[in-house]
C-alpha beads as a LAMMPS data file, in Angstrom:
LAMMPS data file: protein, C-alpha beads

169 atoms
168 bonds

1 atom types
1 bond types

-500.0 500.0 xlo xhi
-500.0 500.0 ylo yhi
-500.0 500.0 zlo zhi

Masses

1 110.0

Atoms # bond

1 1 1 9.219 3.189 -12.369
2 1 1 8.451 0.278 -10.027
3 1 1 6.323 0.986 -6.958
4 1 1 5.868 -1.389 -4.014
5 1 1 2.469 -1.450 -2.312
6 1 1 1.891 -2.836 1.188
7 1 1 -0.804 -2.543 3.851
8 1 1 -2.024 -3.924 7.154
9 1 1 1.301 -5.083 8.598
10 1 1 -0.028 -4.707 12.181
11 1 1 3.324 -4.677 14.040
12 1 1 4.416 -8.030 12.574
13 1 1 8.126 -7.400 12.005
14 1 1 8.554 -10.701 10.149
15 1 1 6.149 -9.606 7.406
16 1 1 7.529 -6.065 7.383
17 1 1 11.042 -7.398 6.855
18 1 1 9.814 -9.855 4.194
19 1 1 8.101 -6.998 2.353
20 1 1 11.176 -4.746 2.548
21 1 1 13.384 -7.629 1.355
22 1 1 11.097 -8.290 -1.622
23 1 1 10.935 -4.600 -2.538
24 1 1 14.710 -4.249 -2.322
25 1 1 15.305 -7.414 -4.360
26 1 1 12.909 -6.149 -7.057
27 1 1 14.614 -2.749 -7.134
28 1 1 11.504 -0.700 -6.413
29 1 1 11.876 3.072 -6.641
30 1 1 9.156 3.854 -4.118
31 1 1 6.943 2.084 -1.578
32 1 1 3.426 3.082 -0.566
33 1 1 2.053 1.765 2.752
34 1 1 -1.745 1.936 2.854
35 1 1 -1.957 2.087 6.653
36 1 1 -2.229 -0.057 9.769
37 1 1 1.374 -0.195 10.890
38 1 1 -0.051 0.119 14.458
39 1 1 3.133 1.307 16.259
40 1 1 6.204 3.305 15.212
41 1 1 8.674 0.430 15.649
42 1 1 7.090 -1.335 12.685
43 1 1 7.562 1.749 10.491
44 1 1 11.361 2.049 10.788
45 1 1 12.309 -1.015 8.642
46 1 1 10.858 0.874 5.653
47 1 1 13.749 3.346 5.959
48 1 1 15.500 1.602 3.086
49 1 1 16.763 2.304 -0.419
50 1 1 13.494 3.637 -1.840
51 1 1 11.182 6.627 -1.443
52 1 1 8.513 5.933 1.153
53 1 1 4.932 7.199 1.443
54 1 1 2.197 6.204 3.906
55 1 1 -1.353 6.934 4.994
56 1 1 -2.944 6.473 8.394
57 1 1 -4.911 3.292 9.027
58 1 1 -7.756 2.798 11.484
59 1 1 -5.414 0.849 13.816
60 1 1 -2.595 3.391 13.777
61 1 1 -3.369 4.532 17.297
62 1 1 0.035 5.936 18.124
63 1 1 0.390 9.422 16.698
64 1 1 4.170 8.961 16.653
65 1 1 3.638 6.862 13.491
66 1 1 3.349 10.192 11.625
67 1 1 6.616 11.635 12.913
68 1 1 8.402 8.311 12.377
69 1 1 7.305 8.140 8.724
70 1 1 8.193 11.823 8.222
71 1 1 11.702 11.232 9.601
72 1 1 12.576 9.429 6.331
73 1 1 9.489 9.490 4.093
74 1 1 6.229 11.281 3.409
75 1 1 3.165 10.899 5.621
76 1 1 -0.033 11.650 3.676
77 1 1 -2.482 11.683 6.600
78 1 1 -5.876 10.038 6.129
79 1 1 -5.512 10.055 2.322
80 1 1 -3.334 11.623 -0.312
81 1 1 -2.261 11.746 -3.913
82 1 1 1.049 10.918 -5.537
83 1 1 2.464 11.329 -9.027
84 1 1 4.896 8.790 -10.423
85 1 1 5.887 10.446 -13.685
86 1 1 2.621 10.760 -15.595
87 1 1 0.823 8.194 -13.423
88 1 1 -1.609 9.705 -10.895
89 1 1 -2.319 7.733 -7.743
90 1 1 -4.745 8.197 -4.845
91 1 1 -4.011 6.456 -1.548
92 1 1 -6.318 5.793 1.393
93 1 1 -6.515 3.070 4.010
94 1 1 -9.875 1.890 2.711
95 1 1 -11.940 1.946 5.867
96 1 1 -14.792 3.471 3.858
97 1 1 -15.800 1.595 0.704
98 1 1 -17.762 4.697 -0.293
99 1 1 -14.555 6.763 -0.339
100 1 1 -12.621 4.092 -2.256
101 1 1 -15.402 3.791 -4.833
102 1 1 -15.636 7.587 -5.178
103 1 1 -11.885 7.834 -5.797
104 1 1 -12.094 5.098 -8.434
105 1 1 -15.234 6.453 -10.088
106 1 1 -14.179 10.124 -10.225
107 1 1 -11.778 9.389 -13.081
108 1 1 -9.000 11.649 -11.782
109 1 1 -6.567 8.816 -10.968
110 1 1 -4.878 6.029 -12.859
111 1 1 -4.650 3.932 -9.676
112 1 1 -6.387 3.963 -6.300
113 1 1 -4.388 2.124 -3.632
114 1 1 -5.985 0.936 -0.396
115 1 1 -5.874 -1.817 2.193
116 1 1 -8.072 -2.485 5.242
117 1 1 -9.762 -5.698 4.073
118 1 1 -6.570 -7.812 4.117
119 1 1 -7.756 -9.397 0.844
120 1 1 -5.500 -8.798 -2.144
121 1 1 -7.189 -7.728 -5.315
122 1 1 -7.137 -5.623 -8.448
123 1 1 -10.072 -4.229 -10.393
124 1 1 -10.161 -1.960 -13.429
125 1 1 -13.157 0.353 -13.922
126 1 1 -13.402 2.943 -16.667
127 1 1 -9.646 3.480 -16.880
128 1 1 -8.917 3.537 -13.133
129 1 1 -7.381 0.548 -11.379
130 1 1 -8.189 -0.197 -7.745
131 1 1 -5.391 -2.091 -5.989
132 1 1 -5.489 -3.742 -2.574
133 1 1 -2.126 -5.383 -1.873
134 1 1 -3.609 -7.556 0.897
135 1 1 -2.243 -7.758 4.407
136 1 1 -1.757 -10.105 7.301
137 1 1 -3.965 -13.172 6.963
138 1 1 -7.249 -12.879 8.833
139 1 1 -10.440 -14.916 8.378
140 1 1 -12.390 -12.610 6.039
141 1 1 -13.976 -13.185 2.651
142 1 1 -11.397 -12.939 -0.120
143 1 1 -8.343 -13.322 2.130
144 1 1 -6.213 -16.430 2.314
145 1 1 -3.664 -17.681 4.834
146 1 1 -0.722 -15.717 3.436
147 1 1 0.680 -12.212 3.594
148 1 1 0.573 -10.376 0.255
149 1 1 2.111 -7.207 -1.183
150 1 1 1.980 -5.817 -4.706
151 1 1 4.168 -4.041 -7.214
152 1 1 3.075 -1.524 -9.818
153 1 1 5.117 -1.051 -12.983
154 1 1 4.196 2.457 -14.123
155 1 1 5.513 1.753 -17.627
156 1 1 2.718 -0.774 -18.209
157 1 1 -0.948 0.153 -18.736
158 1 1 -3.917 -0.702 -16.522
159 1 1 -4.374 -3.734 -14.335
160 1 1 -1.613 -5.594 -16.192
161 1 1 0.881 -3.282 -14.440
162 1 1 0.021 -4.775 -11.043
163 1 1 1.642 -7.957 -9.705
164 1 1 0.668 -9.478 -6.369
165 1 1 3.333 -11.297 -4.394
166 1 1 2.609 -13.953 -1.769
167 1 1 5.209 -13.813 1.008
168 1 1 6.083 -16.505 3.506
169 1 1 6.082 -15.378 7.101

Bonds

1 1 1 2
2 1 2 3
3 1 3 4
4 1 4 5
5 1 5 6
6 1 6 7
7 1 7 8
8 1 8 9
9 1 9 10
10 1 10 11
11 1 11 12
12 1 12 13
13 1 13 14
14 1 14 15
15 1 15 16
16 1 16 17
17 1 17 18
18 1 18 19
19 1 19 20
20 1 20 21
21 1 21 22
22 1 22 23
23 1 23 24
24 1 24 25
25 1 25 26
26 1 26 27
27 1 27 28
28 1 28 29
29 1 29 30
30 1 30 31
31 1 31 32
32 1 32 33
33 1 33 34
34 1 34 35
35 1 35 36
36 1 36 37
37 1 37 38
38 1 38 39
39 1 39 40
40 1 40 41
41 1 41 42
42 1 42 43
43 1 43 44
44 1 44 45
45 1 45 46
46 1 46 47
47 1 47 48
48 1 48 49
49 1 49 50
50 1 50 51
51 1 51 52
52 1 52 53
53 1 53 54
54 1 54 55
55 1 55 56
56 1 56 57
57 1 57 58
58 1 58 59
59 1 59 60
60 1 60 61
61 1 61 62
62 1 62 63
63 1 63 64
64 1 64 65
65 1 65 66
66 1 66 67
67 1 67 68
68 1 68 69
69 1 69 70
70 1 70 71
71 1 71 72
72 1 72 73
73 1 73 74
74 1 74 75
75 1 75 76
76 1 76 77
77 1 77 78
78 1 78 79
79 1 79 80
80 1 80 81
81 1 81 82
82 1 82 83
83 1 83 84
84 1 84 85
85 1 85 86
86 1 86 87
87 1 87 88
88 1 88 89
89 1 89 90
90 1 90 91
91 1 91 92
92 1 92 93
93 1 93 94
94 1 94 95
95 1 95 96
96 1 96 97
97 1 97 98
98 1 98 99
99 1 99 100
100 1 100 101
101 1 101 102
102 1 102 103
103 1 103 104
104 1 104 105
105 1 105 106
106 1 106 107
107 1 107 108
108 1 108 109
109 1 109 110
110 1 110 111
111 1 111 112
112 1 112 113
113 1 113 114
114 1 114 115
115 1 115 116
116 1 116 117
117 1 117 118
118 1 118 119
119 1 119 120
120 1 120 121
121 1 121 122
122 1 122 123
123 1 123 124
124 1 124 125
125 1 125 126
126 1 126 127
127 1 127 128
128 1 128 129
129 1 129 130
130 1 130 131
131 1 131 132
132 1 132 133
133 1 133 134
134 1 134 135
135 1 135 136
136 1 136 137
137 1 137 138
138 1 138 139
139 1 139 140
140 1 140 141
141 1 141 142
142 1 142 143
143 1 143 144
144 1 144 145
145 1 145 146
146 1 146 147
147 1 147 148
148 1 148 149
149 1 149 150
150 1 150 151
151 1 151 152
152 1 152 153
153 1 153 154
154 1 154 155
155 1 155 156
156 1 156 157
157 1 157 158
158 1 158 159
159 1 159 160
160 1 160 161
161 1 161 162
162 1 162 163
163 1 163 164
164 1 164 165
165 1 165 166
166 1 166 167
167 1 167 168
168 1 168 169
């Protein structure tokens, strides 16, 4: 199974459409958005040919984001868990590093997906892989001047299953 991972799109329809186009061209089965859509209009392009799951980000101030996601996908609230076959995944926005680290360190999940920092990255610790797909470019440590998303191939083991994709805006 191929899973698309995206975060921190912040109402930028150009990057949302670029992400959806990439996911469709790669034939992903599901997409997970790690929060910070901001407004419902930037949710609707994800109503595409894949299953869709999302968590709430710290900038998702409009509560209609939840009902918009639920109209075609699954809204997980502040955090949630997903199973892709035998692969167990935890998803949170990532506002709290303590929570992200606890999810990684507990050993219950194969992957922990989060955003918030806008810096793409992957880290494997004791059998759990932490994945941040990145987000809109902002001037923070670890981020560059491009928008990034990721894909996760659940048939591959560990960090090698994750590919980051740099998208032009």
